[in-house]
C-alpha positions as CSV (number, residue, x, y, z in Angstrom):
1,X,19.4,-23.9,-12.0
2,X,16.4,-21.5,-10.6
3,X,18.8,-18.4,-10.9
4,X,19.2,-18.9,-14.6
5,X,15.7,-19.4,-15.6
6,X,14.9,-15.9,-14.0
7,X,17.2,-13.9,-16.3
8,X,15.2,-13.9,-19.2
9,X,12.6,-12.3,-16.8
10,X,14.8,-9.6,-15.1
11,X,16.2,-8.7,-18.3
12,X,13.0,-8.1,-19.8
13,X,11.9,-6.5,-16.5
14,X,14.7,-4.3,-16.7
15,X,14.2,-3.2,-20.2
16,X,10.5,-2.6,-19.5
17,X,11.6,-0.1,-16.7
18,X,13.6,1.8,-19.4
19,X,10.8,1.9,-21.8
20,X,8.9,4.1,-19.2
21,X,11.6,6.4,-17.6
22,X,9.7,9.1,-19.3
23,X,6.8,8.8,-16.9
24,X,9.3,9.0,-13.9
25,X,10.5,12.1,-15.6
26,X,7.2,13.8,-15.5
27,X,6.3,12.2,-12.4
28,X,9.2,14.5,-10.9
29,X,8.6,17.4,-12.8
30,X,4.6,18.0,-12.0
31,X,6.1,17.2,-8.1
32,X,8.5,19.8,-8.2
33,X,6.0,22.2,-9.7
34,X,3.9,21.3,-6.8
35,X,1.1,19.9,-9.0
36,X,-0.2,16.8,-6.8
37,X,-3.1,16.0,-9.0
38,X,-0.9,15.8,-12.2
39,X,1.5,14.2,-10.2
40,X,-1.1,11.7,-8.7
41,X,-2.0,11.0,-12.5
42,X,1.2,10.4,-13.8
43,X,1.8,7.7,-10.9
44,X,-1.2,6.2,-12.1
45,X,-0.1,5.8,-15.3
46,X,3.3,4.5,-14.7
47,X,1.6,1.8,-12.0
48,X,-1.2,0.6,-14.5
49,X,1.8,0.0,-17.1
50,X,3.9,-1.7,-14.4
51,X,0.6,-4.0,-12.9
52,X,-0.6,-4.9,-16.7
53,X,2.4,-5.6,-18.3
54,X,4.1,-7.6,-15.4
55,X,0.8,-9.9,-14.7
56,X,0.9,-10.2,-18.9
57,X,4.4,-11.5,-18.6
58,X,4.0,-13.5,-16.1
59,X,0.9,-15.5,-16.7
60,X,-1.1,-14.4,-14.0
61,X,-4.5,-15.2,-14.1
62,X,-5.7,-12.3,-12.1
63,X,-9.4,-12.2,-10.5
64,X,-10.3,-8.8,-8.7
65,X,-13.6,-8.3,-7.0
66,X,-14.9,-5.1,-5.0
67,X,-17.5,-5.5,-2.6
68,X,-18.5,-1.9,-3.2
69,X,-16.5,1.2,-4.8
70,X,-13.7,2.9,-3.1
71,X,-14.3,5.8,-1.2
72,X,-13.5,9.2,-2.7
73,X,-10.1,10.6,-1.7
74,X,-7.0,8.8,-0.1
75,X,-7.3,5.5,1.6
76,X,-5.0,3.0,3.3
77,X,-5.0,-0.5,1.7
78,X,-4.4,-3.1,4.0
79,X,-3.7,-6.6,2.9
80,X,-2.0,-9.9,3.3
81,X,1.6,-10.2,2.2
82,X,2.5,-14.0,0.4
83,X,4.6,-12.7,-2.1
84,X,7.1,-10.2,-4.1
85,X,4.4,-10.2,-6.6
86,X,2.1,-8.6,-4.4
87,X,3.2,-5.4,-5.4
88,X,2.3,-5.4,-9.2
89,X,-0.6,-7.4,-8.7
90,X,-1.6,-4.3,-6.3
91,X,-0.8,-1.8,-9.4
92,X,-2.7,-4.3,-12.1
93,X,-5.9,-4.5,-9.4
94,X,-6.6,-0.8,-8.3
95,X,-6.5,1.2,-11.7
96,X,-8.4,4.0,-10.5
97,X,-5.6,5.9,-8.0
98,X,-2.2,6.0,-7.3
99,X,-0.8,3.8,-4.4
100,X,2.7,3.9,-2.9
101,X,3.3,1.1,0.1
102,X,4.8,0.8,3.4
103,X,8.0,-1.0,2.9
104,X,11.4,-2.0,4.3
105,X,14.0,0.2,3.9
106,X,15.9,-2.9,2.3
107,X,13.6,-2.6,-0.7
108,X,15.1,1.2,-1.5
109,X,18.2,-0.4,-2.3
110,X,17.0,-2.7,-5.0
111,X,18.8,-0.9,-8.4
112,X,15.8,1.0,-10.6
113,X,12.7,-0.9,-8.8
114,X,13.6,0.6,-5.5
115,X,13.8,4.3,-7.3
116,X,10.1,3.8,-8.8
117,X,8.8,2.5,-5.3
118,X,10.1,5.8,-3.5
119,X,9.1,7.8,-6.6
120,X,5.3,6.4,-6.6
121,X,5.2,8.0,-2.6
122,X,6.0,5.2,-1.1
123,X,7.4,5.0,2.8
124,X,10.3,3.0,3.9
125,X,10.7,1.7,7.8
126,X,13.8,0.7,9.5
127,X,12.5,-2.0,11.8
128,X,15.3,-1.8,13.8
129,X,15.4,1.9,14.8
130,X,12.4,3.3,16.6
131,X,12.8,6.9,16.0
132,X,13.4,6.3,12.4
133,X,10.1,4.1,12.4
134,X,7.9,6.9,14.2
135,X,9.3,9.6,11.3
136,X,8.2,7.3,8.6
137,X,4.7,7.5,10.3
138,X,4.5,10.5,10.4
139,X,5.9,10.9,6.9
140,X,2.8,8.4,5.6
141,X,0.2,10.4,7.6
142,X,1.4,13.9,6.0
143,X,1.5,12.1,2.4
144,X,-2.3,10.6,3.3
145,X,-3.1,14.4,4.2
146,X,-1.8,15.3,0.8
147,X,-4.0,12.8,-0.8
148,X,-2.2,10.2,-1.5
149,X,-3.0,6.5,-1.0
150,X,-0.7,3.8,0.9
151,X,-0.7,-0.1,1.0
152,X,0.6,-1.9,4.1
153,X,1.2,-5.1,4.9
154,X,0.8,-5.6,8.7
155,X,1.8,-9.1,8.9
156,X,5.6,-7.5,8.5
157,X,7.0,-10.3,6.1
158,X,5.8,-12.6,3.4
159,X,4.0,-15.8,4.4
160,X,5.0,-17.6,1.0
161,X,1.8,-19.1,0.8
162,X,1.8,-20.8,4.8
163,X,-0.2,-19.5,7.3
164,X,-1.0,-16.0,7.5
165,X,0.8,-13.8,10.5
166,X,-0.6,-12.1,12.9
167,X,-1.0,-8.3,12.0
168,X,1.4,-6.1,14.0
169,X,-0.2,-3.9,16.8
170,X,-0.1,-0.4,16.1
171,X,0.5,-0.9,12.0
172,X,-2.7,1.0,11.2
173,X,-1.8,3.7,13.2
174,X,-1.1,6.2,10.2
175,X,-4.4,5.6,9.1
176,X,-6.3,6.8,12.0
177,X,-4.0,9.6,12.9
178,X,-4.3,11.0,9.2
179,X,-8.3,9.7,9.6
180,X,-8.5,7.9,6.0
181,X,-10.9,4.9,5.8
182,X,-9.1,1.5,5.7
183,X,-9.4,-0.7,2.7
184,X,-9.1,-4.7,3.6
185,X,-7.7,-6.7,1.1
186,X,-7.3,-10.9,0.8
187,X,-4.6,-11.9,-1.5
188,X,-4.1,-15.1,-2.6
189,X,-1.7,-17.0,-5.2
190,X,0.8,-14.8,-5.9
191,X,3.5,-17.1,-4.2
192,X,2.8,-19.6,-6.9
193,X,4.1,-16.8,-9.0
194,X,7.5,-16.9,-7.6
195,X,8.3,-18.2,-4.4
196,X,6.5,-21.9,-4.9
197,X,9.2,-22.8,-7.3
198,X,12.0,-20.1,-7.0
199,X,11.4,-18.9,-10.3
200,X,8.6,-16.8,-12.4
201,X,5.2,-19.1,-13.1
202,X,2.0,-18.8,-14.4
203,X,-0.8,-18.6,-11.5
204,X,-4.3,-17.8,-10.6
205,X,-4.3,-15.2,-8.0
206,X,-7.3,-14.0,-6.5
207,X,-7.5,-10.3,-5.1
208,X,-10.8,-9.3,-3.2
209,X,-11.4,-5.8,-1.6
210,X,-13.9,-5.7,1.4
211,X,-15.9,-2.6,2.0
212,X,-14.0,0.3,4.0
213,X,-13.8,0.7,7.8
214,X,-13.9,4.6,7.9
215,X,-11.4,5.8,10.4
216,X,-12.8,9.2,11.6
217,X,-14.3,9.7,14.7
218,X,-12.9,6.3,16.2
219,X,-12.4,5.6,20.1
220,X,-9.7,5.1,21.6
221,X,-10.6,1.7,22.0
222,X,-11.9,0.9,18.4
223,X,-8.7,2.4,17.4
224,X,-6.9,-0.1,19.2
225,X,-8.6,-2.8,17.8
226,X,-8.7,-1.9,14.5
227,X,-5.7,-3.8,13.4
228,X,-7.1,-7.5,14.8
229,X,-10.7,-6.5,13.1
230,X,-9.1,-5.8,9.7
231,X,-7.1,-9.2,10.6
232,X,-10.4,-11.2,10.9
233,X,-11.8,-10.0,7.4
234,X,-8.7,-10.4,5.3
235,X,-8.0,-13.7,7.3
236,X,-12.1,-14.7,6.5
237,X,-11.6,-13.9,3.1
238,X,-8.8,-16.2,3.1
239,X,-10.4,-18.8,4.1
240,X,-13.1,-18.0,1.8
241,X,-10.9,-18.1,-1.4
242,X,-8.7,-21.3,-0.1
């Protein structure tokens, strides 16, 4: 029954993806030309269309709060992870720049959706392959150095509204290596939009952006403690929202 209730949304979603296919072609054109600035602008245009359309379609009441303006240039957003809906909510909330994701390899295989996530300059991790994971980190570092921003969910899996899990040690290594700011984000309520009932449902979602943490010049100990520091910020934000 739950699966049947999702069918109209799935049909609408794939129709929506077809409607923005021209933007995808534009992204690839600028990428092939090596025009990163225009590529990022077109990615941002596609992501904004994604975010606004999906949030509206699902009936999500999105409350966005920024503690201060985002730094210029690429950043690594670091967030707790409650739901599949975290991705479109990020698209809807962060409207001034391109964002890719550090995502599990299986996401790449989802028809249409996976290719779109790849095209916005995401990095895919094979969790059971240490060498491939290291290569993915290096790929992420290179993307950051080229001016692309990334989102990391250091819990490694969705909490589905349960207790926030511990952030994995070393999960912010690529931010430290690329010397770009880390921007902690607290998300709450996205699990109400799908995981709670098993079908797409209206929900209130809070999206809180905390002050950035600069990684340039960190000592070895400061770099080692970064994941725990960010986890504490995100967790405190979650407790405050709830």
